[in-house]
C-alpha positions in Angstrom: 25.0 30.5 -35.8 27.5 27.7 -35.1 29.9 30.1 -33.3 27.1 31.5 -31.2 25.8 28.0 -30.3 29.3 26.9 -29.2 29.7 30.0 -27.0 26.3 29.6 -25.5 27.0 25.9 -24.6 30.4 26.8 -23.2 29.0 29.5 -21.0 26.3 27.1 -19.8 28.9 24.4 -19.0 31.0 26.9 -17.1 28.1 27.9 -15.0 27.4 24.2 -14.1 30.9 22.8 -13.9 33.1 25.7 -13.0 36.7 24.7 -12.6 35.8 21.1 -13.4 35.4 22.1 -17.1 39.0 21.2 -18.1 38.8 21.6 -21.8 36.3 22.1 -24.6 36.8 22.2 -28.4 34.8 22.0 -31.6 35.9 19.3 -34.1 34.5 17.3 -36.9 33.3 18.3 -40.4 32.5 21.9 -39.3 36.2 22.6 -38.9 37.2 21.8 -42.4 37.5 24.5 -45.1 35.7 22.3 -47.6 32.8 21.4 -45.3 29.3 20.9 -46.6 27.5 24.0 -47.7 24.5 22.8 -45.6 24.7 22.9 -41.8 25.6 19.7 -40.0 25.9 18.6 -36.4 28.3 20.5 -34.2 30.8 18.0 -32.9 32.1 19.1 -29.5 34.5 17.4 -27.1 34.2 18.3 -23.4 36.7 17.1 -20.7 35.5 17.1 -17.1 37.3 16.5 -13.8 36.0 15.4 -10.5 33.1 13.3 -11.7 31.1 11.6 -8.9 30.1 7.9 -9.3 26.4 8.9 -9.4 27.1 11.2 -12.3 28.3 8.3 -14.5 25.1 6.3 -14.0 22.2 7.5 -16.1 19.5 5.8 -14.0 20.7 7.7 -11.0 21.3 11.2 -12.4 18.2 11.2 -14.6 16.1 10.8 -11.5 17.6 14.0 -10.0 17.0 17.2 -12.2 19.4 19.1 -10.0 22.3 16.8 -10.8 25.0 18.2 -13.1 24.4 15.7 -15.9 20.7 16.5 -15.9 21.3 20.2 -15.9 23.8 19.9 -18.7 21.4 17.8 -20.8 18.6 20.3 -20.3 20.9 23.3 -21.1 22.2 21.7 -24.3 18.7 20.8 -25.5 17.5 24.3 -24.7 20.3 26.0 -26.7 19.9 23.6 -29.6 16.1 24.3 -29.8 16.6 28.1 -29.4 19.3 28.4 -32.0 18.2 25.7 -34.4 21.4 23.6 -34.2 22.2 20.0 -33.4 25.0 19.2 -31.0 26.9 15.9 -31.0 28.8 16.4 -27.8 31.3 13.9 -26.4 31.7 14.3 -22.7 34.9 12.7 -21.3 36.3 12.0 -17.9 39.8 13.6 -17.5 41.1 10.5 -15.7 40.4 8.2 -18.7 41.8 10.1 -21.7 45.6 10.0 -21.2 46.3 6.8 -23.1 45.1 4.5 -25.8 42.5 2.6 -23.8 39.0 3.5 -24.9 37.4 6.0 -22.5 33.9 5.7 -21.3 31.3 8.4 -21.8 31.4 10.7 -18.8 27.7 10.5 -18.0 27.1 7.0 -19.4 29.9 4.6 -18.2 28.5 1.7 -20.3 29.3 3.5 -23.5 32.8 3.3 -25.0 34.2 5.9 -27.4 35.0 3.6 -30.2 36.4 6.3 -32.5 38.9 7.3 -29.9 42.0 6.7 -32.1 40.6 8.6 -35.1 39.5 11.5 -32.9 42.9 11.8 -31.3 44.6 11.8 -34.7 42.4 14.7 -35.8 42.9 16.7 -32.7 46.7 16.3 -32.6 46.9 17.4 -36.2 45.2 20.6 -35.1 41.8 19.8 -36.6 39.8 21.5 -34.0 38.7 25.0 -32.7 39.4 25.7 -29.0 36.5 26.9 -26.9 37.8 26.7 -23.4 40.6 25.5 -21.2 43.2 23.0 -22.2 43.5 21.8 -25.7 43.9 18.2 -26.7 47.6 18.4 -27.2 47.9 18.7 -23.4 45.5 15.9 -22.6 45.8 13.0 -25.1 48.5 10.9 -26.8 49.0 10.0 -30.5 47.2 6.7 -31.6 49.2 3.7 -32.7 48.8 2.1 -36.1 47.1 -0.8 -34.4 44.6 1.4 -32.6 43.8 3.2 -35.8 43.1 0.0 -37.6 40.8 -1.2 -34.9 38.9 2.1 -35.0 38.6 1.8 -38.8 37.1 -1.7 -38.4 34.5 -0.3 -36.0 33.7 2.5 -38.3 33.2 0.1 -41.1 31.1 -2.2 -38.9 28.9 0.8 -38.3 28.4 1.2 -42.0 27.7 -2.5 -42.3 25.1 -2.3 -39.7 23.3 0.4 -41.7 23.4 -1.9 -44.7 22.0 -4.7 -42.6 19.2 -2.5 -41.3 18.2 -1.5 -44.9 19.3 2.1 -44.5 20.8 2.4 -48.0 17.5 3.8 -49.1 18.1 6.8 -46.8 20.1 9.3 -48.9 21.8 10.7 -45.8 23.1 7.3 -44.7 24.0 6.2 -48.2 26.0 9.4 -48.8 27.7 9.0 -45.4 28.5 5.4 -46.2 30.1 6.1 -49.6 32.2 9.1 -48.4 33.2 7.6 -45.1 34.1 4.4 -46.9 36.5 6.5 -49.1 38.0 8.0 -45.9 38.5 4.5 -44.4 40.3 3.3 -47.6 42.4 6.5 -47.8 43.4 6.0 -44.2 44.4 2.4 -44.8 46.7 3.6 -47.7 48.2 6.6 -46.1 48.0 6.0 -42.3 46.4 9.4 -41.9 42.7 9.7 -41.1 42.7 13.5 -41.0 40.6 14.4 -44.1 37.1 15.8 -44.7 34.4 13.8 -46.3 34.6 15.9 -49.5 38.3 15.4 -49.8 37.9 11.7 -49.1 35.6 11.6 -52.1 38.2 13.4 -54.2 40.7 10.9 -53.1 38.3 8.1 -54.1 37.9 9.6 -57.6 41.7 9.8 -58.0 42.5 6.4 -56.5 39.6 3.9 -56.8 38.3 2.0 -59.8 36.2 4.1 -62.2 33.1 2.0 -61.6 32.7 3.7 -58.3 33.1 7.3 -59.7 29.5 8.0 -60.5 28.4 7.0 -57.0 31.1 9.0 -55.4 30.3 12.1 -57.5 26.6 11.6 -56.6 27.5 11.3 -52.9 29.4 14.6 -53.1 26.5 16.4 -54.6 24.2 14.9 -52.0 26.6 16.0 -49.3 25.9 19.6 -50.3 22.2 19.0 -50.5 22.2 19.3 -54.3 21.4 15.7 -55.3 19.1 15.0 -58.2 16.7 12.1 -58.1 19.3 10.2 -60.2 22.0 10.9 -57.6 19.8 9.6 -54.8 19.2 6.4 -56.8 22.9 6.0 -57.5 24.0 6.4 -53.8 21.2 4.1 -52.6 21.9 1.4 -55.1 25.7 1.4 -54.8 26.2 2.0 -51.1 25.9 -1.7 -49.9 28.2 -3.0 -52.6 30.7 -0.2 -51.9 30.7 -1.0 -48.2 31.3 -4.7 -49.1 34.3 -3.6 -51.3 35.7 -1.6 -48.4 35.4 -4.7 -46.2 37.3 -6.7 -48.8 40.2 -4.2 -48.4 40.0 -4.2 -44.6 39.6 -7.8 -43.5 38.0 -8.1 -40.1 40.0 -9.4 -37.2 36.9 -10.6 -35.4 36.3 -14.4 -35.3 32.5 -14.3 -35.4 31.8 -12.7 -38.7 28.5 -14.5 -39.0 26.8 -12.4 -36.4 25.3 -9.0 -37.1 27.6 -6.1 -37.1 27.4 -3.8 -34.0 26.5 -0.2 -33.9 29.5 2.0 -32.9 
């Protein structure tokens, strides 16, 4: 199903963009051998050339159903509905992705791609599946250690926001918070962010204090959709404290820690 959905989206984008579709690849959890046994979002990166200014302003292109962004949005929604999948597609402007500066979303200039350093590290390590055109090796540069640390801080801030919003009671968000917290800590120790959520949990079991182990094991079972009621209770109870512990190991560089954390 995932392969068919990716091909259908690629064909739709080629029909709309033609030669302006520079590159397209699948990345994220789906590409890892130890991915979840239940289906997740399909993370896809799309690089586009020759974007008009109006195409980068939602209030303009949404008012015109014949615009390329409107047609892409409609085509993606139709494919997702027809095939029963969820796309998490990152549309990027070719002119903005050649360096370390955060690119803006191709069709929403106000949105920055805060995970840019982590994404590049994954792609340049070969953690992607090519779908069309140029691969990331021809388009992006390796992140610096400083860029990676900044991206980790933003990822952690995203988890802190979920805690502030009371989302620890949501098993999905609690599971994500624990396993991604493990990934953040492992990246801090090794400098390498290229690891799946499951393997990040395995690292946590081998490297973190034993008091966290029950929650990590529960999160791994939840990741596969096999959580018991006790597992759900564990991840929900321990996710806020675990996120706080990750923050202790990754001190923020922001001066205004009293304000609410931002969404990524």
